[in-house]
C-alpha positions as a LaTeX table, in Angstrom:
\begin{tabular}{lrrr}
\hline
Residue & $x$ (\AA) & $y$ (\AA) & $z$ (\AA) \\
\hline
Gln1 & $-30.84$ & $-14.62$ & $-43.86$ \\
Val2 & $-28.70$ & $-14.40$ & $-41.02$ \\
Gln3 & $-29.43$ & $-12.35$ & $-37.60$ \\
Leu4 & $-27.41$ & $-11.65$ & $-34.67$ \\
Val5 & $-28.77$ & $-10.08$ & $-31.50$ \\
Val6 & $-26.56$ & $-8.38$ & $-29.25$ \\
Ser7 & $-26.83$ & $-8.02$ & $-26.00$ \\
Gly8 & $-25.63$ & $-7.07$ & $-22.17$ \\
Gly9 & $-24.03$ & $-3.39$ & $-22.94$ \\
Gly10 & $-23.88$ & $-0.96$ & $-20.62$ \\
Leu11 & $-23.21$ & 1.35 & $-17.79$ \\
Val12 & $-20.44$ & 0.08 & $-15.44$ \\
Gln13 & $-17.73$ & 1.53 & $-13.41$ \\
Pro14 & $-14.02$ & 0.61 & $-13.49$ \\
Gly15 & $-12.90$ & $-2.29$ & $-12.51$ \\
Asp16 & $-16.50$ & $-4.19$ & $-12.72$ \\
Ser17 & $-17.53$ & $-6.80$ & $-15.38$ \\
Leu18 & $-20.05$ & $-6.92$ & $-17.93$ \\
Arg19 & $-21.06$ & $-10.28$ & $-20.35$ \\
Leu20 & $-22.01$ & $-9.88$ & $-23.95$ \\
Ser21 & $-23.79$ & $-12.31$ & $-25.92$ \\
Cys22 & $-25.05$ & $-12.35$ & $-29.07$ \\
Ala23 & $-27.97$ & $-14.72$ & $-30.60$ \\
Ala24 & $-27.12$ & $-15.61$ & $-34.19$ \\
Ser25 & $-30.17$ & $-16.82$ & $-36.19$ \\
Gly26 & $-30.18$ & $-18.24$ & $-39.70$ \\
Ser27 & $-28.70$ & $-20.42$ & $-42.16$ \\
Ile28 & $-25.42$ & $-20.63$ & $-40.67$ \\
Phe29 & $-22.95$ & $-22.50$ & $-42.18$ \\
Ser30 & $-20.62$ & $-24.83$ & $-39.38$ \\
Ile31 & $-17.44$ & $-23.52$ & $-40.18$ \\
Asn32 & $-17.26$ & $-20.30$ & $-38.86$ \\
Thr33 & $-15.42$ & $-17.97$ & $-37.30$ \\
Met34 & $-17.35$ & $-15.42$ & $-34.64$ \\
Gly35 & $-15.93$ & $-12.46$ & $-33.16$ \\
Trp36 & $-16.58$ & $-9.12$ & $-30.92$ \\
Tyr37 & $-15.39$ & $-5.68$ & $-32.63$ \\
Arg38 & $-16.01$ & $-2.29$ & $-31.05$ \\
His39 & $-15.92$ & 0.94 & $-32.06$ \\
Pro40 & $-14.63$ & 3.36 & $-29.50$ \\
Pro41 & $-15.35$ & 7.59 & $-29.53$ \\
Gly42 & $-13.16$ & 8.62 & $-32.25$ \\
Lys43 & $-11.46$ & 6.03 & $-32.79$ \\
Glu44 & $-11.54$ & 3.10 & $-35.81$ \\
Arg45 & $-13.49$ & 0.12 & $-35.12$ \\
Glu46 & $-11.08$ & $-2.82$ & $-33.70$ \\
Leu47 & $-11.28$ & $-5.86$ & $-32.97$ \\
Val48 & $-11.93$ & $-6.90$ & $-30.11$ \\
Ala49 & $-12.02$ & $-11.35$ & $-30.19$ \\
Thr50 & $-12.35$ & $-13.60$ & $-32.03$ \\
Ile51 & $-12.85$ & $-17.61$ & $-31.94$ \\
Thr52 & $-13.24$ & $-20.08$ & $-34.82$ \\
Ser53 & $-15.76$ & $-23.13$ & $-34.32$ \\
Ala54 & $-12.83$ & $-25.29$ & $-33.56$ \\
Gly55 & $-12.45$ & $-23.57$ & $-30.83$ \\
Asp56 & $-9.48$ & $-21.11$ & $-31.49$ \\
Thr57 & $-9.39$ & $-17.69$ & $-29.85$ \\
Asn58 & $-7.88$ & $-14.93$ & $-30.23$ \\
Tyr59 & $-7.33$ & $-11.60$ & $-28.39$ \\
Ala60 & $-6.52$ & $-7.72$ & $-28.92$ \\
Asp61 & $-3.41$ & $-7.05$ & $-26.79$ \\
Ser62 & $-5.23$ & $-4.17$ & $-25.04$ \\
Val63 & $-7.36$ & $-7.26$ & $-22.87$ \\
Lys64 & $-6.21$ & $-10.02$ & $-22.30$ \\
Gly65 & $-6.23$ & $-11.49$ & $-19.16$ \\
Arg66 & $-9.24$ & $-9.77$ & $-18.71$ \\
Phe67 & $-11.78$ & $-10.81$ & $-22.00$ \\
Thr68 & $-12.56$ & $-14.36$ & $-22.92$ \\
Ile69 & $-14.60$ & $-15.10$ & $-25.76$ \\
Ser70 & $-16.99$ & $-18.32$ & $-25.85$ \\
Arg71 & $-19.25$ & $-19.96$ & $-28.04$ \\
Asp72 & $-22.14$ & $-22.61$ & $-27.50$ \\
Asp73 & $-22.92$ & $-23.55$ & $-30.87$ \\
Ala74 & $-26.09$ & $-25.34$ & $-29.80$ \\
Lys75 & $-27.75$ & $-22.36$ & $-28.77$ \\
Asn76 & $-25.82$ & $-20.47$ & $-31.31$ \\
Thr77 & $-25.15$ & $-18.06$ & $-28.84$ \\
Leu78 & $-21.26$ & $-16.07$ & $-28.75$ \\
Tyr79 & $-20.74$ & $-14.54$ & $-25.65$ \\
Leu80 & $-17.84$ & $-12.32$ & $-24.92$ \\
Gln81 & $-17.05$ & $-11.92$ & $-20.62$ \\
Met82 & $-15.29$ & $-9.22$ & $-19.85$ \\
Asn83 & $-13.50$ & $-8.05$ & $-16.53$ \\
Ser84 & $-11.36$ & $-5.16$ & $-14.93$ \\
Leu85 & $-12.97$ & $-2.78$ & $-17.23$ \\
Lys86 & $-11.43$ & 0.49 & $-17.76$ \\
Pro87 & $-12.49$ & 3.56 & $-19.20$ \\
Glu88 & $-10.73$ & 2.74 & $-22.73$ \\
Asp89 & $-12.91$ & $-0.08$ & $-23.38$ \\
Ala90 & $-15.40$ & 2.54 & $-23.36$ \\
Ala91 & $-17.06$ & 1.58 & $-27.17$ \\
Val92 & $-20.50$ & 0.08 & $-29.17$ \\
Tyr93 & $-19.59$ & $-3.46$ & $-29.45$ \\
Tyr94 & $-20.70$ & $-5.74$ & $-32.51$ \\
Cys95 & $-20.41$ & $-9.43$ & $-33.02$ \\
Asn96 & $-19.63$ & $-11.02$ & $-36.50$ \\
Ile97 & $-19.73$ & $-14.03$ & $-37.89$ \\
Tyr98 & $-18.15$ & $-15.22$ & $-40.54$ \\
Tyr99 & $-17.53$ & $-17.84$ & $-43.06$ \\
Lys100 & $-15.92$ & $-18.92$ & $-46.25$ \\
Tyr101 & $-15.89$ & $-22.03$ & $-47.54$ \\
Gly102 & $-15.86$ & $-22.94$ & $-50.79$ \\
Phe103 & $-18.58$ & $-20.88$ & $-52.83$ \\
Leu104 & $-20.16$ & $-20.24$ & $-49.42$ \\
Tyr105 & $-19.38$ & $-17.07$ & $-48.11$ \\
Gly106 & $-20.91$ & $-15.12$ & $-45.67$ \\
Asn107 & $-20.37$ & $-11.75$ & $-43.30$ \\
Tyr108 & $-22.87$ & $-10.60$ & $-40.66$ \\
Trp109 & $-22.86$ & $-8.33$ & $-38.16$ \\
Gly110 & $-25.44$ & $-7.59$ & $-34.73$ \\
Gln111 & $-26.91$ & $-4.50$ & $-33.84$ \\
Gly112 & $-24.17$ & $-3.03$ & $-31.70$ \\
Thr113 & $-24.65$ & $-2.29$ & $-28.05$ \\
Gln114 & $-23.20$ & 0.13 & $-26.08$ \\
Val115 & $-20.20$ & 0.13 & $-22.79$ \\
Thr116 & $-19.64$ & 2.61 & $-20.92$ \\
Val117 & $-17.02$ & 2.41 & $-18.14$ \\
Ser118 & $-17.04$ & 4.88 & $-16.32$ \\
Ser119 & $-16.87$ & 6.40 & $-12.16$ \\
\hline
\end{tabular}
């Protein structure tokens, strides 16, 4: 069983920074993609950023240049550094780990954390 525990959300002002963390535990296949998704109010869940176990990253256009995804595999932890936050970044943020390798498959979600950006 894989567990993902998210921390770091909160209330910030526009222009502020915030860092989210997602600690993974359990049996995780080493070749995987970890990512951050968010669910803004009144909208569908959307991808924020992903990072593969090889370190390749992918970002939504709306966060490029402001957000940085990273991972520390020694700590089994995923991070999202969010800078220059905007009101439209407000959402519930979720972390995800996905892998599919031969017969091995995993798709796990952490609990959401609320990020509110308001003056």
